N, C-alpha and C positions, 0 to 999 in steps of 0.2 A: 468257633474254630475249634474247638479241644474234642466236641461233638463230632467233628466232621473228619475231623482226623484217628478217633477212634476209631468210627465205622469201618473208613477207608484202611484202619491198621490191622481192623478183624475180619475183614472182606479177605486182605494178602494173606495173613496169618493162616486162612481154611483154603488160601489157591498155591500159595507156597511154603514149603517143607524147608529151606536155608533160609536162616535167622537174618543172614547179612545180607539175602538178597533179597528177602523180604520189608527191612528197612531202604533200603536204598528204593525199589520199587512205591514203598507208601509215598516217603520224600519226593519222590518222581510224580504220579500220581495229585498230589498236593499244587506243586509247581504250573502240574496241566491244568488243574483245576483253578487254582489264580489266575494265569494267564486267560483261561479260557471264562470266568467273569469279569474280568476285566475289559477282555473284547466286546462280552457281551453288552456291558455297564454304555461302554464307548457307544457302541453300532445304537443300543436304545436311548443313548440321551441324542445322538446325531439325528436318528430318522425319527424319531418320538417326540423329544420334548423338545427337540428345539422349533420341527416345525411348532409343536403347537402354540409356543413362546411370540414367535412369530404372528400365528396368526390371530393370539390376544390383542399385543401392540400394537394392531393393524387395523385393527377396530376399536380402539379405546379414543375420545373424548381430544387426550393430548395427543403430541406431536414431540415433545422431548421423550418419552422414552420406545419413538420407533427409531431418534435417532441414538441413545446409549445403550439400547437393548437389538443394535442392529444384527445383520447374519456373520460378519467377519468376528464380533465380540462374543457372540455365541459357540459359534467352532471354537474359540479357544479356551474357550470356558469345558469346553466338550474332552479336550486331550488334557484336564488337570483330575479327571473321575475318573480314568485308568490307574492311575498314577496313586489315587488316593486307594483305592482297591487293592491293588499289591501291598500299598503302606501299611494296610489295615489287615490282609493275611502273611507279610513275612513271620511276625513273630512265632508263630503254630506253624510255620513249614520248616522254619530251620535250625527247628531245638537244637538239634543232636551238634549244629555247627556254629556255632558263637560266631567266630569272628567273618564266614561268609552273610551271617544276617547283617554283622553291624555293617557289613561295603555298603551290602544290597537297601540298606537302607539312608546309608549315606547317598548312594546313589541318585536313589529313587527323591530324598528332601530335593534335595540340588535341582532332579527333573522338575519337581511339583515346581520349586522357587522361581526356575526361568519360566514356566509356562502362567504361574501366577502374573511375572512382568511384563509376558505378552499382552496378558487381561487388560492387566491398569493402563501399559501404554494404549490398549487398542481402547479402553474407556474414556483416556486423558484425548486421544484424537479424535472421540463421537464428541469429544466437549466443545472444540472450537467450530462445530455445525450446527451448534446451538442458535446463532445470532446469523441468519442465511444475508446479511448486509454486511457483504466485503468491504464496502466503505464506512462501515462505522467506526466512532472513535470504541466502542466497546465492542466492538468484532478485534480489532486489533488489538486491544488491552487484554480480552483472554486469550489472544490467537500469544502472546508474547509471554503472558501467565503459564501456559498447558507447555511452553518451551522449556520453562525451568522446573515446572513438575515432571515432564518427560527425565532431568537430567537428574531430577529428587530421587524417582522411582527404582534407576540405574544403578543410581550409588547403594541407596540400602537393600537391591537386591543382590548388588556384587559384594556388600558386607555382608550378607546374610550368609549366601554361596563359601564366602572363605569360611566365615563361625562356622560354618556342616561342615566344609576338608577338612579344618585342623579341629573338630570336636573343642569347639572354644564360645561360650556364650556372646550374640553377637553386640550386646549390648555394652557387653566390656573392650570389646571392640572399639566401639562407637566412642567409649571413652578413652580411649587410647591415642583417636584420632587427634582430639585437641592438640596435642606437641605439631605435629605434623598440619595445623592450622594453614601457618606461613607458604606449606610447600601446596596446600591445597588452595591459596588463593590468588598462589603465583601461575596455579594452572588455570585455571578459573578467572581468570583477571578480566580478558574480556569480554568473556559471557557478562561476569556480571556490573561488567560497568555498561554492557548495550543493555542486560534489563535494566539499568536506571533511566539510561537514555529513552530506550523503548516507551517506559512507562510515565516519562516525562513530554514525551511526541505523544501518544497515548491519549492521556488521562487529561491531557489540554487542548487535546483539540489541533495541533500541530501542522500534524498531518495522516492522512490515510491511503491506501490503494489505488490509484486511479487519479489522486494529482496530480496534473503538469509544475513540476516546480525547476527552481533555478537556483545552480551553484556555481556564480561563476570560477572561484578558487580550482573545481576538483572536472572544470570542464562540462558539465555539468545540466542538462537542459530537456527535460522530454517528462515522459510521466511513469510515475514510481511502481512497474509489478509484484513488488514485493516485500516484506518486511520482517525481517524475523528479527529472535535476539543480539546477531553480533549482525547486519550488513542491510542497509537498505540497496534493494536490484532497480537501478533507474533504466530504463529502454529513451534514447536521445531522436530527436526526431530525423538525425541520417541512422537506424537502426541501428547503432553502436549502444552497445552493452554494456553500463559504468556501475559499478558497488558502490558501496560507500559506506561507512560507519555511521548508526546513530547516535555515537556521544560526536561526533565532528559535526551534523546538522545541529545537535545542542550546544556546542560552544562555538561554533559559526554561525554569524548571520544565514539563512536559503529565502529566495522567494518562493513562497505560494500561491500558485493562478486559479486555485478552486473557490475564492469568494467571486474573482473577476468572472469565472465560466457562469456559475451561479446569480450574480447580477444582473441588469437591465441593460448593459453595453459593456464594450470596450472603450477605450477612453484611446484617444488620438490627439496625440499636441505637436506638433508641425510646425517648422519658423520657415516664413522666409524673410530676402532681404533687399528691401527696397533702396535701388540708387539713389541718395541724395540730392542730385539732380533731380532729378525727376519730381519734386514735389514741386507745388505751385498754388498758386489762391486760386477758389473756382471763377469762373471765367464765365461767356453768356453764351458762347462758342464751345466749352464743356457742357454747359447746360444744358445745353439743345443737340447736342454730341448724343448724352446720355438718353434721351428724350428720343430720341431715334432712331438707338437701337431697342428701346423696349423696358429699360428700365423703370419708366415712369409706369408704363400700362399694365407691367405686370408685378406692379406692387415692392418692388423689390428697392424703391425709395419712393420718397413725398416730395410736390410740388414745393413742402416748406422747408424741408430737409436740403435741399437743391437750394433754395434761397440763402439759410440760415448759414451751412455750410462755411465754414474756412478754408479750409482744403479739400485738394481732390484726394488727399488720404483720408482725411476724417469721412466724404462719404462713400470711399470701398472701405474700410471697417464698416460702416450701421450697411451698405449693401451685402458685405457678408454673413454679418448678422445674421440678418433678418433668412438668407441665404441658410445658411446652415439648422435656423428655426424650422424653416420650413422643407425641407430634405426628406422623403421618406425614409432614408438609410439613418438619418439621424433621431436618437432619441429625444424628444425635448421636454421630457420630465425632467432632464440629467442634466447640470450646468454647462452650458456650452457660451461661448466670449472668444473676442478677438480683441487684441491686446497689444501693445506696444512695447516692447523691452529696451532696455538701456542700449543706448547706440553707439554703434561698434564701427572700427576703420573700413570696417567689406558693406558697411548699408546698414540700415535701421531696419533691426527686427520685427515683423510682425508676426504672432503668434495665430494658431487657429489651436481652438483648444477646442472638440466635444466626443459624446460619446456614440458609439454606432452601436444599433441593436443586434444586428447580429454578431456572434461574439467566436463562429468559427473561420480558422486563420484562414482559409479562402478567400470565403465572402468575405469578410473584416478586411483583408487588404485591397480587394475588388474596389468595395465601397469607398475605404477612405482615394484612391488614388483616383474615382470617378467624383469626387468634392473636390480636393485637391488641384486636380487637371481642371477644371470649370473656372475655379478662384485665379490658378495663374493666371488662364486664358483671358480671365478680366479684367487684368490690372492694364492693359493697351487702354483698354477705354475710356480708363480713370487721367490716362495723363504716365501711368504711372513707369516702370521698368522696374524690373531685375539686376540687382550687379550681381557684375560677371567680373572677376578679378581680372582676365585679359581684352578685356572691352575696355579701350582706349579712343572707343567714338562717344561723339561730344555730345550728350544729352539732348533729347529731343525737345523740342520746346511747346511749352504748354497748348492745349486750343485754344484762341484768340489773345493768347498772354504776349508777354517783347519775346523780341528774339534775340538771341546771343547776340551779343558784339564780339567782333574778331578781335583775335589779342592782337594789341599793337605789336611790330616785327622791335628786336632789340632791346 
């Protein structure tokens, strides 16, 4: 730089006779050379170096360099290069105006700090793309970590810019921030709590993007669309969007349906209340009626069961259990059963418990409706009747059983 200045001074001195004009002309030419070289360095990086690097990383065997050294990051790096060139030329350009040199050096240093911050933020943003599986726990943890890293980069950059502006050592400013740590903790309280909660959610594999979760207290029932440091965004099935903090999910319980969707079936657990007045022993007439309806012929009941069953409800339970096991929509490898629950004033609860193969909501509802409708419709064949609160009709007699006696008057 000194050699360039001496060359320009000699050339200007030979061309300009006035010493004052020669000095200002020399400074102007040096500024013009600095700007020209800075622009040339920028265009060289943008048009030559950047395409060469992109071509190189594209033909490597690994994929991480394609993500980290992407076009956006390299363009941000190209913006730093001309400022570095100007920074190198400033001491030799403004030798006779130290106050102007100091001011321009500070402005250039601030620009370099801002441009470097953009480069670092672009690199941090690229880190979130290293794992392409958006629903994996590692991706969610990396996403949360990168969010904190962005805050750290911006915070350190802000301290450096302030230190450059007031001509102080950045380390001394950082040491002085210890007294204001309580204020910073208060300002970033939600961010810190969200980070801790987000790490707990992702590290324990509790929540992923795309999971179907239910939080009754928050009126939340839908799929997770986004997980950040401070919020979890969920789109409900009515297309409304609910935003909740990760801390709320950690403090309170929530239901995650992801394991059900990944499993072999979706559970159905429904009850029907049988009228006590319709229970009766098995008679020959009921056995013949069931044979005539094809229950024995279709393998839903056996002759031995017809002969040994004590009540019509026993036969119905055995039929329902065998019907569930044979139905194509039910997964027989998973638990299925028909059981009696504790008697109630509104009838005897009979519960159907089974798992449907198809877990998609509409298909699941259609399958369970088809199964339950058949079971409800089969109850009268066994002489059973579903309890209805406003039904004051006398119970129908069991096939072949004793007829109900009229109630004596008075």
